[in-house]
C-alpha positions, 0 to 999 in steps of 0.5 A, spaced: 521 490 509 514 492 513 508 488 510 501 491 508 495 489 507 489 490 502 485 492 507 487 493 515 485 488 520 481 496 522 478 495 517 475 488 516 481 485 512 485 479 515 486 478 521 494 475 521 500 478 520 500 476 513 505 480 506 500 481 501 505 486 498 513 488 501 513 495 504 519 498 506 518 500 514 521 507 512 514 507 508 510 504 512 513 505 520 509 510 525 512 515 523 510 522 521 508 522 513 507 514 514 502 510 510 500 507 517 499 514 520 494 516 514 491 508 516 490 511 523 488 517 522 482 513 517 481 508 521 479 514 527 475 518 522 472 515 516 467 520 515 471 524 513 474 520 507 471 518 503 472 514 496 478 511 498 482 508 491 489 505 492 494 505 486 500 500 487 505 500 481 511 496 479 516 496 474 513 492 470 514 485 468 520 481 469 524 480 464 521 472 464 514 474 465 513 470 459 516 463 461 513 464 469 506 461 470 506 461 479 508 468 483 513 463 486 518 463 480 519 470 479 524 474 483 521 476 489 525 483 488 521 483 482 515 483 486 516 489 490 512 496 488 516 502 487 510 507 489 503 507 492 498 512 491 492 513 496 486 518 493 479 520 496 475 524 497 474 530 504 468 530 508 468 537 505 468 534 497 476 536 497 479 531 493 486 529 496 492 525 494 499 522 498 504 518 494 508 514 498 516 513 494 517 505 496 525 504 493 531 505 496 
């Protein structure tokens, strides 16, 4: 899996190469329709992307959520988001949305 940050380096995020949330390379790779490509479009023309909202969906808490007090105690498979939805308003006022499925 490739990593995705809450804010990429080009947007003032962490300069480190860390995994904030796990993202499949098929979602975050440098290919047409990839999340990385959308990030680059936003970085290249930030004035055309306003009010950006990124929603991260997961299947829900693991079965043992009531007994877990640390993220490290949660099975890594249960920490993987299933979907990312990016919404924004374009410069011309049109609202846009793109979904990225993060499943097999």
